[in-house]
Structures are given as C-alpha cells and as structure tokens.
PyMOL Python script that loads the backbone (N, CA, C, O; Angstrom):
from pymol import cmd

cmd.read_pdbstr("""\
ATOM      1  N   MET A   1     -10.097   2.160  -8.800  1.00  0.00           N
ATOM      2  CA  MET A   1     -10.170   2.894  -8.104  1.00  0.00           C
ATOM      3  C   MET A   1      -8.886   2.191  -6.959  1.00  0.00           C
ATOM      4  O   MET A   1      -7.841   2.664  -6.511  1.00  0.00           O
ATOM      5  N   SER A   2      -9.489   1.035  -6.808  1.00  0.00           N
ATOM      6  CA  SER A   2      -8.024   0.677  -5.493  1.00  0.00           C
ATOM      7  C   SER A   2      -6.862   0.227  -6.704  1.00  0.00           C
ATOM      8  O   SER A   2      -5.671   0.401  -6.446  1.00  0.00           O
ATOM      9  N   GLN A   3      -7.230  -0.295  -7.891  1.00  0.00           N
ATOM     10  CA  GLN A   3      -5.497  -0.135  -8.681  1.00  0.00           C
ATOM     11  C   GLN A   3      -5.518   0.880  -8.628  1.00  0.00           C
ATOM     12  O   GLN A   3      -4.312   0.911  -8.875  1.00  0.00           O
ATOM     13  N   ASP A   4      -5.838   2.217  -8.498  1.00  0.00           N
ATOM     14  CA  ASP A   4      -4.745   3.222  -8.604  1.00  0.00           C
ATOM     15  C   ASP A   4      -4.158   3.452  -7.352  1.00  0.00           C
ATOM     16  O   ASP A   4      -3.142   4.148  -7.324  1.00  0.00           O
ATOM     17  N   LEU A   5      -4.755   2.851  -5.991  1.00  0.00           N
ATOM     18  CA  LEU A   5      -4.447   2.890  -4.367  1.00  0.00           C
ATOM     19  C   LEU A   5      -2.395   2.612  -4.810  1.00  0.00           C
ATOM     20  O   LEU A   5      -1.411   3.351  -4.846  1.00  0.00           O
ATOM     21  N   ILE A   6      -2.758   0.623  -5.143  1.00  0.00           N
ATOM     22  CA  ILE A   6      -2.064  -0.094  -5.813  1.00  0.00           C
ATOM     23  C   ILE A   6      -0.795   1.023  -5.985  1.00  0.00           C
ATOM     24  O   ILE A   6       0.080   1.451  -5.231  1.00  0.00           O
ATOM     25  N   GLU A   7      -1.209   1.271  -7.487  1.00  0.00           N
ATOM     26  CA  GLU A   7       0.065   2.506  -8.342  1.00  0.00           C
ATOM     27  C   GLU A   7       0.630   3.452  -7.269  1.00  0.00           C
ATOM     28  O   GLU A   7       1.835   3.510  -7.021  1.00  0.00           O
ATOM     29  N   GLN A   8      -0.200   4.108  -6.715  1.00  0.00           N
ATOM     30  CA  GLN A   8       0.003   4.860  -5.907  1.00  0.00           C
ATOM     31  C   GLN A   8       0.717   4.180  -4.590  1.00  0.00           C
ATOM     32  O   GLN A   8       1.156   5.114  -3.920  1.00  0.00           O
ATOM     33  N   LEU A   9       0.870   3.518  -4.255  1.00  0.00           N
ATOM     34  CA  LEU A   9       1.285   2.876  -3.469  1.00  0.00           C
ATOM     35  C   LEU A   9       3.254   2.683  -3.752  1.00  0.00           C
ATOM     36  O   LEU A   9       4.251   3.197  -3.244  1.00  0.00           O
ATOM     37  N   GLU A  10       3.012   1.727  -4.759  1.00  0.00           N
ATOM     38  CA  GLU A  10       4.283   1.301  -5.508  1.00  0.00           C
ATOM     39  C   GLU A  10       5.254   2.641  -5.625  1.00  0.00           C
ATOM     40  O   GLU A  10       6.408   2.678  -5.199  1.00  0.00           O
ATOM     41  N   GLU A  11       4.482   3.869  -6.366  1.00  0.00           N
ATOM     42  CA  GLU A  11       5.356   4.602  -6.349  1.00  0.00           C
ATOM     43  C   GLU A  11       5.934   5.473  -5.718  1.00  0.00           C
ATOM     44  O   GLU A  11       6.895   6.135  -6.110  1.00  0.00           O
ATOM     45  N   PHE A  12       5.112   5.572  -4.163  1.00  0.00           N
ATOM     46  CA  PHE A  12       5.681   5.822  -2.577  1.00  0.00           C
ATOM     47  C   PHE A  12       6.737   4.938  -2.476  1.00  0.00           C
ATOM     48  O   PHE A  12       7.828   5.378  -2.112  1.00  0.00           O
ATOM     49  N   ARG A  13       6.586   3.628  -2.767  1.00  0.00           N
ATOM     50  CA  ARG A  13       7.802   2.962  -1.981  1.00  0.00           C
ATOM     51  C   ARG A  13       8.968   3.053  -2.837  1.00  0.00           C
ATOM     52  O   ARG A  13      10.097   3.085  -2.347  1.00  0.00           O
ATOM     53  N   LEU A  14       8.769   3.095  -4.052  1.00  0.00           N
ATOM     54  CA  LEU A  14       9.888   3.666  -5.223  1.00  0.00           C
ATOM     55  C   LEU A  14      10.529   4.835  -4.901  1.00  0.00           C
ATOM     56  O   LEU A  14      11.681   4.798  -4.469  1.00  0.00           O
ATOM     57  N   GLN A  15       9.982   5.793  -5.042  1.00  0.00           N
ATOM     58  CA  GLN A  15      10.000   7.291  -4.600  1.00  0.00           C
ATOM     59  C   GLN A  15      11.326   7.374  -2.919  1.00  0.00           C
ATOM     60  O   GLN A  15      12.392   7.956  -2.720  1.00  0.00           O
ATOM     61  N   ASN A  16      10.509   6.516  -2.150  1.00  0.00           N
ATOM     62  CA  ASN A  16      11.512   6.727  -0.552  1.00  0.00           C
ATOM     63  C   ASN A  16      12.161   5.326  -0.685  1.00  0.00           C
ATOM     64  O   ASN A  16      12.372   4.698   0.353  1.00  0.00           O
ATOM     65  N   SER A  17      12.612   4.593  -2.314  1.00  0.00           N
ATOM     66  CA  SER A  17      13.368   3.871  -1.633  1.00  0.00           C
ATOM     67  C   SER A  17      13.693   2.659  -0.502  1.00  0.00           C
ATOM     68  O   SER A  17      14.751   2.177  -0.095  1.00  0.00           O
ATOM     69  N   LEU A  18      11.798   2.310  -0.087  1.00  0.00           N
ATOM     70  CA  LEU A  18      11.543   1.325   0.404  1.00  0.00           C
ATOM     71  C   LEU A  18      11.159   0.042   0.212  1.00  0.00           C
ATOM     72  O   LEU A  18      10.353  -0.208  -0.683  1.00  0.00           O
ATOM     73  N   THR A  19      11.582  -0.780   0.874  1.00  0.00           N
ATOM     74  CA  THR A  19      11.130  -2.667   0.860  1.00  0.00           C
ATOM     75  C   THR A  19       9.913  -2.520   1.153  1.00  0.00           C
ATOM     76  O   THR A  19       9.346  -1.632   1.790  1.00  0.00           O
ATOM     77  N   TYR A  20       9.487  -3.553   0.591  1.00  0.00           N
ATOM     78  CA  TYR A  20       7.625  -4.301   1.133  1.00  0.00           C
ATOM     79  C   TYR A  20       7.906  -4.462   2.558  1.00  0.00           C
ATOM     80  O   TYR A  20       6.958  -5.077   3.046  1.00  0.00           O
ATOM     81  N   ALA A  21       8.571  -4.253   3.230  1.00  0.00           N
ATOM     82  CA  ALA A  21       8.714  -5.359   4.967  1.00  0.00           C
ATOM     83  C   ALA A  21       8.696  -3.724   5.715  1.00  0.00           C
ATOM     84  O   ALA A  21       8.187  -3.363   6.775  1.00  0.00           O
ATOM     85  N   GLN A  22       9.650  -2.769   4.444  1.00  0.00           N
ATOM     86  CA  GLN A  22       9.666  -1.120   5.764  1.00  0.00           C
ATOM     87  C   GLN A  22       8.582  -0.498   5.102  1.00  0.00           C
ATOM     88  O   GLN A  22       8.073   0.072   6.067  1.00  0.00           O
ATOM     89  N   LEU A  23       7.766  -0.163   3.989  1.00  0.00           N
ATOM     90  CA  LEU A  23       6.592   0.156   3.461  1.00  0.00           C
ATOM     91  C   LEU A  23       5.294  -0.643   4.879  1.00  0.00           C
ATOM     92  O   LEU A  23       4.864   0.078   5.780  1.00  0.00           O
ATOM     93  N   ALA A  24       4.946  -1.953   4.778  1.00  0.00           N
ATOM     94  CA  ALA A  24       4.051  -2.546   5.749  1.00  0.00           C
ATOM     95  C   ALA A  24       4.387  -1.659   7.232  1.00  0.00           C
ATOM     96  O   ALA A  24       3.448  -1.055   7.750  1.00  0.00           O
ATOM     97  N   HIS A  25       5.716  -1.616   7.856  1.00  0.00           N
ATOM     98  CA  HIS A  25       6.254  -1.054   9.209  1.00  0.00           C
ATOM     99  C   HIS A  25       5.489   0.529   8.587  1.00  0.00           C
ATOM    100  O   HIS A  25       4.280   0.363   8.742  1.00  0.00           O
ATOM    101  N   GLN A  26       5.632   1.351   8.226  1.00  0.00           N
ATOM    102  CA  GLN A  26       5.186   2.180   7.954  1.00  0.00           C
ATOM    103  C   GLN A  26       3.579   2.403   7.988  1.00  0.00           C
ATOM    104  O   GLN A  26       2.922   3.244   8.602  1.00  0.00           O
ATOM    105  N   LEU A  27       3.246   1.551   7.278  1.00  0.00           N
ATOM    106  CA  LEU A  27       1.974   1.407   7.053  1.00  0.00           C
ATOM    107  C   LEU A  27       0.854   0.501   8.397  1.00  0.00           C
ATOM    108  O   LEU A  27      -0.370   0.529   8.525  1.00  0.00           O
ATOM    109  N   GLU A  28       1.991  -0.273   9.265  1.00  0.00           N
ATOM    110  CA  GLU A  28       1.411  -0.579  10.521  1.00  0.00           C
ATOM    111  C   GLU A  28       0.730  -1.807  10.122  1.00  0.00           C
ATOM    112  O   GLU A  28       0.016  -2.564  10.779  1.00  0.00           O
ATOM    113  N   ILE A  29       1.213  -1.849   8.555  1.00  0.00           N
ATOM    114  CA  ILE A  29       0.293  -3.636   8.758  1.00  0.00           C
ATOM    115  C   ILE A  29       1.007  -5.105   7.839  1.00  0.00           C
ATOM    116  O   ILE A  29       2.057  -5.103   7.196  1.00  0.00           O
ATOM    117  N   PRO A  30       0.283  -5.988   7.994  1.00  0.00           N
ATOM    118  CA  PRO A  30       1.142  -7.302   8.009  1.00  0.00           C
ATOM    119  C   PRO A  30       1.749  -6.917   6.140  1.00  0.00           C
ATOM    120  O   PRO A  30       1.163  -6.341   5.223  1.00  0.00           O
ATOM    121  N   GLU A  31       3.116  -7.542   6.215  1.00  0.00           N
ATOM    122  CA  GLU A  31       4.018  -7.089   4.936  1.00  0.00           C
ATOM    123  C   GLU A  31       3.019  -7.953   3.969  1.00  0.00           C
ATOM    124  O   GLU A  31       2.456  -7.343   3.059  1.00  0.00           O
ATOM    125  N   THR A  32       2.729  -9.667   4.175  1.00  0.00           N
ATOM    126  CA  THR A  32       1.514 -10.452   3.291  1.00  0.00           C
ATOM    127  C   THR A  32       0.712  -9.458   2.749  1.00  0.00           C
ATOM    128  O   THR A  32       0.614  -9.381   1.524  1.00  0.00           O
ATOM    129  N   TYR A  33       0.071  -8.618   3.541  1.00  0.00           N
ATOM    130  CA  TYR A  33      -0.864  -7.539   2.843  1.00  0.00           C
ATOM    131  C   TYR A  33      -0.629  -7.164   1.982  1.00  0.00           C
ATOM    132  O   TYR A  33      -1.432  -7.387   1.076  1.00  0.00           O
ATOM    133  N   LEU A  34       0.495  -6.422   1.684  1.00  0.00           N
ATOM    134  CA  LEU A  34       0.897  -5.686   0.596  1.00  0.00           C
ATOM    135  C   LEU A  34       1.148  -6.445  -0.377  1.00  0.00           C
ATOM    136  O   LEU A  34       1.073  -5.904  -1.480  1.00  0.00           O
ATOM    137  N   TYR A  35       1.659  -8.442  -0.328  1.00  0.00           N
ATOM    138  CA  TYR A  35       1.608  -8.787  -1.335  1.00  0.00           C
ATOM    139  C   TYR A  35       0.371  -9.415  -2.009  1.00  0.00           C
ATOM    140  O   TYR A  35       0.388  -9.738  -3.197  1.00  0.00           O
ATOM    141  N   ARG A  36      -0.791  -9.590  -1.145  1.00  0.00           N
ATOM    142  CA  ARG A  36      -1.743 -10.184  -1.705  1.00  0.00           C
ATOM    143  C   ARG A  36      -2.400  -8.877  -2.697  1.00  0.00           C
ATOM    144  O   ARG A  36      -3.011  -9.052  -3.751  1.00  0.00           O
ATOM    145  N   TRP A  37      -2.098  -7.541  -2.054  1.00  0.00           N
ATOM    146  CA  TRP A  37      -3.059  -7.173  -3.025  1.00  0.00           C
ATOM    147  C   TRP A  37      -2.470  -6.328  -3.849  1.00  0.00           C
ATOM    148  O   TRP A  37      -3.263  -5.653  -4.506  1.00  0.00           O
ATOM    149  N   ARG A  38      -1.234  -6.117  -4.059  1.00  0.00           N
ATOM    150  CA  ARG A  38      -0.370  -6.791  -6.000  1.00  0.00           C
ATOM    151  C   ARG A  38      -0.598  -7.912  -6.297  1.00  0.00           C
ATOM    152  O   ARG A  38      -0.067  -8.058  -7.397  1.00  0.00           O
ATOM    153  N   LYS A  39      -0.983  -8.662  -6.058  1.00  0.00           N
ATOM    154  CA  LYS A  39      -1.390 -10.035  -6.590  1.00  0.00           C
ATOM    155  C   LYS A  39      -3.157 -10.112  -7.383  1.00  0.00           C
ATOM    156  O   LYS A  39      -3.585 -10.627  -8.416  1.00  0.00           O
ATOM    157  N   LYS A  40      -3.647  -9.489  -6.513  1.00  0.00           N
ATOM    158  CA  LYS A  40      -5.057  -9.279  -6.620  1.00  0.00           C
ATOM    159  C   LYS A  40      -5.833  -7.839  -7.289  1.00  0.00           C
ATOM    160  O   LYS A  40      -7.034  -7.690  -7.515  1.00  0.00           O
ATOM    161  N   LYS A  41      -4.358  -6.559  -7.579  1.00  0.00           N
ATOM    162  CA  LYS A  41      -4.420  -5.875  -8.040  1.00  0.00           C
ATOM    163  C   LYS A  41      -5.693  -4.890  -7.718  1.00  0.00           C
ATOM    164  O   LYS A  41      -6.415  -4.391  -8.580  1.00  0.00           O
ATOM    165  N   GLY A  42      -5.821  -4.714  -6.297  1.00  0.00           N
ATOM    166  CA  GLY A  42      -6.940  -3.934  -5.150  1.00  0.00           C
ATOM    167  C   GLY A  42      -6.908  -4.649  -3.464  1.00  0.00           C
ATOM    168  O   GLY A  42      -6.699  -5.663  -2.799  1.00  0.00           O
ATOM    169  N   VAL A  43      -7.378  -2.901  -3.439  1.00  0.00           N
ATOM    170  CA  VAL A  43      -7.327  -2.970  -1.858  1.00  0.00           C
ATOM    171  C   VAL A  43      -8.625  -2.653  -1.545  1.00  0.00           C
ATOM    172  O   VAL A  43      -9.146  -1.719  -2.156  1.00  0.00           O
ATOM    173  N   SER A  44      -9.585  -3.576  -0.256  1.00  0.00           N
ATOM    174  CA  SER A  44     -10.839  -3.098  -0.406  1.00  0.00           C
ATOM    175  C   SER A  44     -11.179  -2.744   0.826  1.00  0.00           C
ATOM    176  O   SER A  44     -10.238  -2.376   1.530  1.00  0.00           O
ATOM    177  N   GLY A  45     -12.490  -2.743   1.416  1.00  0.00           N
ATOM    178  CA  GLY A  45     -12.965  -2.007   2.529  1.00  0.00           C
ATOM    179  C   GLY A  45     -11.711  -0.947   3.532  1.00  0.00           C
ATOM    180  O   GLY A  45     -10.793  -0.189   3.218  1.00  0.00           O
ATOM    181  N   ILE A  46     -12.322  -1.432   4.855  1.00  0.00           N
ATOM    182  CA  ILE A  46     -11.430   0.020   5.887  1.00  0.00           C
ATOM    183  C   ILE A  46      -9.808   0.018   5.212  1.00  0.00           C
ATOM    184  O   ILE A  46      -9.477   1.197   5.080  1.00  0.00           O
ATOM    185  N   TYR A  47      -8.706  -0.912   4.747  1.00  0.00           N
ATOM    186  CA  TYR A  47      -7.643  -0.728   4.176  1.00  0.00           C
ATOM    187  C   TYR A  47      -7.836   0.268   2.896  1.00  0.00           C
ATOM    188  O   TYR A  47      -6.908   1.062   2.742  1.00  0.00           O
ATOM    189  N   ALA A  48      -8.643   0.322   2.189  1.00  0.00           N
ATOM    190  CA  ALA A  48      -8.846   1.309   1.008  1.00  0.00           C
ATOM    191  C   ALA A  48      -8.890   3.157   1.848  1.00  0.00           C
ATOM    192  O   ALA A  48      -8.282   4.195   1.584  1.00  0.00           O
ATOM    193  N   ARG A  49      -9.300   3.012   2.263  1.00  0.00           N
ATOM    194  CA  ARG A  49      -9.372   4.305   3.395  1.00  0.00           C
ATOM    195  C   ARG A  49      -8.310   4.584   3.987  1.00  0.00           C
ATOM    196  O   ARG A  49      -7.755   5.669   3.814  1.00  0.00           O
ATOM    197  N   PHE A  50      -7.842   3.657   4.790  1.00  0.00           N
ATOM    198  CA  PHE A  50      -6.466   3.705   5.536  1.00  0.00           C
ATOM    199  C   PHE A  50      -5.112   4.152   4.510  1.00  0.00           C
ATOM    200  O   PHE A  50      -4.387   5.144   4.589  1.00  0.00           O
ATOM    201  N   ILE A  51      -5.086   2.880   3.424  1.00  0.00           N
ATOM    202  CA  ILE A  51      -3.841   3.683   2.769  1.00  0.00           C
ATOM    203  C   ILE A  51      -4.489   4.614   1.625  1.00  0.00           C
ATOM    204  O   ILE A  51      -3.984   4.783   0.515  1.00  0.00           O
ATOM    205  N   LYS A  52      -5.435   5.068   1.982  1.00  0.00           N
ATOM    206  CA  LYS A  52      -6.063   6.673   0.970  1.00  0.00           C
ATOM    207  C   LYS A  52      -5.352   7.927   1.928  1.00  0.00           C
ATOM    208  O   LYS A  52      -4.766   8.844   1.354  1.00  0.00           O
ATOM    209  N   MET A  53      -5.445   7.891   3.304  1.00  0.00           N
ATOM    210  CA  MET A  53      -4.984   8.649   4.201  1.00  0.00           C
ATOM    211  C   MET A  53      -3.671   8.726   4.572  1.00  0.00           C
ATOM    212  O   MET A  53      -3.287   9.663   5.272  1.00  0.00           O
ATOM    213  N   PHE A  54      -2.773   7.680   4.115  1.00  0.00           N
ATOM    214  CA  PHE A  54      -1.505   7.314   4.588  1.00  0.00           C
ATOM    215  C   PHE A  54      -0.826   8.261   3.151  1.00  0.00           C
ATOM    216  O   PHE A  54       0.145   9.002   3.299  1.00  0.00           O
ATOM    217  N   LEU A  55      -1.442   8.097   1.966  1.00  0.00           N
ATOM    218  CA  LEU A  55      -0.535   8.585   1.274  1.00  0.00           C
ATOM    219  C   LEU A  55      -0.808  10.307   0.778  1.00  0.00           C
ATOM    220  O   LEU A  55      -0.052  10.968   0.067  1.00  0.00           O
ATOM    221  N   GLU A  56      -2.619  10.936   1.632  1.00  0.00           N
ATOM    222  CA  GLU A  56      -2.177  12.301   1.662  1.00  0.00           C
ATOM    223  C   GLU A  56      -1.515  12.994   2.428  1.00  0.00           C
ATOM    224  O   GLU A  56      -1.216  14.174   2.245  1.00  0.00           O
ATOM    225  N   ARG A  57      -1.163  12.158   3.570  1.00  0.00           N
ATOM    226  CA  ARG A  57      -0.080  12.642   4.431  1.00  0.00           C
ATOM    227  C   ARG A  57       1.508  13.225   4.126  1.00  0.00           C
ATOM    228  O   ARG A  57       2.227  13.576   5.061  1.00  0.00           O
TER     229      ARG A  57
END
""", "prot")
cmd.dss("prot")
cmd.show_as("cartoon", "prot")
cmd.util.cbc("prot")
cmd.orient("prot")
C-alpha cells in the first residue's frame, strides 16, 4: 500500500508539473521526507493517512 502511495504522489507531481519543493510545500512537510520516502519506497504511520487524504482532494 505504501508503495502505491509513492507512485500516486509521483504521478500527481508529474501531472501538475511540480518540483519536489513545491509538492512538499503543498503537503506542508519538509522536502527531505519526500526523498526519504522515495528512497525506502514507502510511507508509514500518520503520514500515509495524510498523503491518502491529500490525494483524494
């Protein structure tokens, strides 16, 4: 599931022509979190729910 969230977030970023900094700003999280999640290929905990709610908007 968390791998799917990473893929959906990346797809959202590309569709809206956003940089990682812009996406992090929209999510109101530090930019390093995005890089960390991509590297480990997963999001866990409260951030997974937060991203899921963000993508549903």
